[in-house]
DRENGULO-88608 format. One line per 10 residues: number of its first residue (from 1); for each residue y, x, z of C-alpha. Coordinates in steps of 0.5 Angstrom, whole numbers, always signed. Each point is the difference from the previous one (the first is absolute). Layout:
NUM = Y,X,Z | ...
# end
This chain:
1 = +93,+185,+96 | +2,-8,+1 | +2,+0,-7 | -7,+2,-2 | -4,-4,+5 | +4,-6,-3 | -2,+1,-7 | -7,+2,+1 | -1,-7,+4 | +3,-4,-5
11 = -3,+4,-6 | -7,-3,+3 | +2,-7,+0 | -4,-4,-6 | +5,-4,-4 | -3,-6,+2 | +2,+2,+7 | +7,+1,-2 | +5,-6,-1 | +1,+0,-7
21 = +7,-2,+0 | +2,+6,+4 | -4,+5,-4 | +3,-3,-6 | +7,+1,+3 | -2,+8,+1 | -2,+1,-7 | +7,-3,-2 | +4,+4,+4 | -4,+6,-2
31 = +1,-1,-7 | +7,-1,+1 | +0,+6,+4 | -3,+4,-6 | +6,-3,-5 | +5,+2,+5 | -3,+7,+0 | +0,+0,-8 | +7,-3,+0 | +2,+6,+4
41 = -3,+5,-4 | +4,-3,-6 | +7,-1,+3 | +6,+4,-3 | +5,-3,+4 | +1,+1,+7 | +1,-8,+2 | -7,-1,-4 | -3,+5,+5 | +3,-3,+6
51 = -2,-7,-2 | -7,+3,-2 | -1,+4,+7 | +2,-6,+4 | -5,-4,-4 | -5,+5,+2 | +1,+0,+7 | +0,-8,+1 | -7,+0,-4 | -2,+5,+5
61 = +2,-3,+6 | -3,-7,-2 | -7,+3,-2 | +0,+3,+7 | +2,-7,+3 | -6,-3,-4 | -5,+5,+2 | +2,-1,+8 | -1,-7,-2 | -7,+1,-3
71 = -2,+4,+7 | +2,-6,+4 | -4,-4,-4 | -6,+5,+0 | +1,+0,+8 | -1,-8,+0 | -6,+1,-4 | -3,+5,+4 | +1,-5,+7 | -3,-6,-4
81 = -6,+4,-2 | -1,+1,+7 | +1,-7,+3 | +7,+0,+2 | +4,-6,-3 | +7,-1,+0 | +3,-3,+6 | +1,-8,+0 | +7,+0,+4 | +6,-3,-3
91 = +4,+4,-4 | +8,-1,-1 | +2,-2,-7 | +2,+5,-5 | +6,+0,-4 | +5,+4,-5 | +5,+5,+1 | +6,+2,-4 | +5,+6,+0 | +7,+0,-3
101 = +7,+4,+0 | -3,+6,+2 | +6,+5,+2 | -1,+7,+2 | +7,+3,+3 | +2,+8,-2 | +4,+4,+5 | +3,+6,-5 | +4,+5,+3 | +8,-1,-1
111 = +0,+6,-4 | -5,-3,-5 | +2,-7,+0 | +8,+0,+1 | +2,+7,-3 | -6,+0,-5 | -1,+7,+1 | -7,+4,+0 | -6,+0,-5 | -1,-7,-3
121 = -7,-2,+3 | -4,-6,-3 | -6,-3,+1 | -5,-5,-3 | -2,-5,+6 | -4,-6,+0 | -4,-4,+5 | -7,-2,+1 | -1,-6,+4 | -7,-2,+2
131 = -4,-6,+4 | -7,+1,+0 | -3,+2,-6 | +6,-3,-4 | +5,+5,-2 | +7,-1,-4 | +5,+6,-2 | +7,-1,-1 | +5,+2,-6 | +2,+7,+0
141 = +6,+2,+3 | +4,+6,-2 | +4,+3,+6 | +6,+5,+1 | +6,+0,+5 | +4,-5,-4 | -5,-5,+3 | +1,-3,+8 | -7,-4,+0 | -6,+0,-4
151 = -1,-7,-3 | -6,-3,-2 | +1,-7,-3 | -7,-2,-1 | -3,-6,+3 | -7,+1,+2 | -5,-6,+2 | -7,+2,+2 | -5,-5,-4 | -5,+2,+5
161 = -1,-4,+6 | +1,+4,+7 | -2,-2,+7 | +5,+0,+6 | -2,+8,+1 | +3,+2,-6 | +3,+7,-1 | +5,+1,-6 | +1,+7,-1 | +6,+3,-4
171 = +0,+7,-2 | +6,+3,-4 | -2,+6,-5 | +5,+5,-3 | +0,+5,-5 | +5,+5,-1 | +3,+0,-7 | +2,+6,-4 | +5,+1,-6 | -5,+3,-4
181 = -6,-3,-2 | -6,+3,-3 | -5,-4,-3 | -4,+6,-3 | -3,+1,+7 | -3,-7,+0 | -2,-1,-7 | -6,+5,+1 | -3,-4,+5 | -6,-5,-2
191 = -4,-5,+3 | -8,+1,-1 | -4,-2,+6 | +4,-6,+2 | -2,-4,-6 | -7,+2,+0 | -1,-3,+7 | +1,-7,-3 | -6,+0,-4 | -5,+2,+6
201 = -3,-4,+6 | +5,-3,+5 | -2,+5,+5 | +3,+5,-4 | +6,-4,-2 | +2,-1,+7 | -1,+8,+2 | +4,+2,-6 | +5,-5,+2 | +0,+2,+7
211 = +0,+8,-1 | +6,+0,-5 | +4,-5,+4 | -1,+3,+6 | +2,+7,-2 | +7,-3,-4 | +1,-4,+7 | +0,+7,+3 | +4,+3,-5 | +6,-5,+1
221 = +0,+1,+8 | +0,+7,-1 | -7,+1,+3 | -3,+5,-5 | -5,+5,+3 | -3,+6,-4 | -7,-3,-3 | +2,-7,+1 | +0,-2,-7 | -7,-4,-2
231 = -4,+3,-6 | +2,-6,-4 | +7,+1,+0 | +4,+5,-5 | +3,+6,+4 | +6,-2,-4 | +1,-6,+4 | +4,+4,+5 | +5,+1,-5 | +0,-6,-4
241 = +7,-3,-1 | +5,-2,+5 | -3,-1,+8 | +2,-5,+4 | +0,+1,+8 | +0,-4,+6 | +7,+0,+2 | +0,-6,+6 | -5,-6,+2 | +0,-6,+4
251 = -5,-6,+2 | +3,-7,+1 | -4,-5,+4 | +0,-7,+1 | +5,+1,+6 | +5,+3,-5 | +0,-7,-4 | +7,-2,+1 | +5,-5,-4 | +5,+4,-4
261 = +1,+8,-1 | -2,+4,+6 | +0,+8,+1 | -7,+3,+2 | -1,+8,+2 | -3,+5,-5 | -5,+6,+1 | +3,+6,-3 | -6,+4,-4 | +5,+6,-2
271 = +5,+5,+2 | +7,+2,-3 | -4,+6,-3 | -4,-4,-5 | +2,+0,-7 | -1,-8,+0 | +4,-1,+6 | +5,-5,+1 | +5,-1,+6 | -3,-7,+3
281 = +3,-3,+6 | -7,-2,+2 | +0,-7,-1 | -1,-5,-5 | +3,-8,-1 | -4,-5,-4 | -2,-8,+1 | -7,-1,+2 | -3,-7,-1 | -7,-3,+2
291 = -2,-7,-1 | -7,-2,+3 | -4,-4,-5 | -1,-6,+5 | +8,-2,-1 | -2,-1,-7 | -7,-2,-1 | -4,-5,+4 | -4,+3,+6 | -5,-5,+0
301 = +0,-7,-3 | -5,-6,+0 | -1,-7,+1 | +1,-3,+8 | -1,-7,+3 | +5,-3,+4 | -2,-5,+5 | +5,-5,+1 | +2,-4,+7 | -4,-6,-3
311 = -6,+4,-2 | +1,+0,-7 | -1,+7,-3 | +4,+3,-6 | -2,+6,-4 | +5,+4,-3 | +1,+7,-3 | +4,+6,+4 | +2,+7,+0 | +2,+5,+5
321 = +6,+5,-3 | +6,+3,+2 | -2,-2,+7 | +1,-8,-2 | -6,-5,+0
# end
């Protein structure tokens, strides 16, 4: 119900009331999502299907994040229309954040790792890393009992500025890799409704994007109920290609910024009876860095007058940066 309320409230917005850059970003992600769907339908190799399914999930997450931003913009517009203005209180400066050297340790049973017994269990995993509306995905990593850690070599630098209250969410997704790959089950699926939505008004674009991304997000998290698929989606989407499921997640904040390599707790979202499950220790290690812009940019600058003891005045140019005047 909340999904329908959001899509309805956004669909009635005239184009002039919506930030053009955000709307264009949504349209770009919808087109990328359409391309990922078509690629997934044409995949003949397992590795291709895994990458295409990963791209599809990433696009869906970005669409939902951008639509949430539009909802916040709409709320500000409504408050301003009734006379409420933003507070004039001083706010802290913004900054940039980056994450690197992401490691997630595994805890295999002795019989599996040391004695190499039992069925070989393989999964394809990757991370989605989100801060605000900016979302990055890591490279895909194939994991089996020969690995002791899941290592992501990506260095992710967020281009958007963030406030001191930022929340950086790390989500680990996993898909069970089967030995037999059948592209025939994928090839029959075709995208018909999504591409057409791009030629309609902005409201219809947003509604279509929200409904399609929302149902795909629920599929990835395992929250699919009977009758929950919107009419704009093909029912075959539920069986389209490899499925990634949320395995674990955590949220990092400014208090987690430390120098060097640190360990953080993970919240597990799956149990051992799930086919995509991996034996996680329940923690991850990474380097989280943040840099306030006031350290590299002048906070304020201008001409000031200095009055000497003899009464003479001298005008000089000054700037405040990185706690220095």
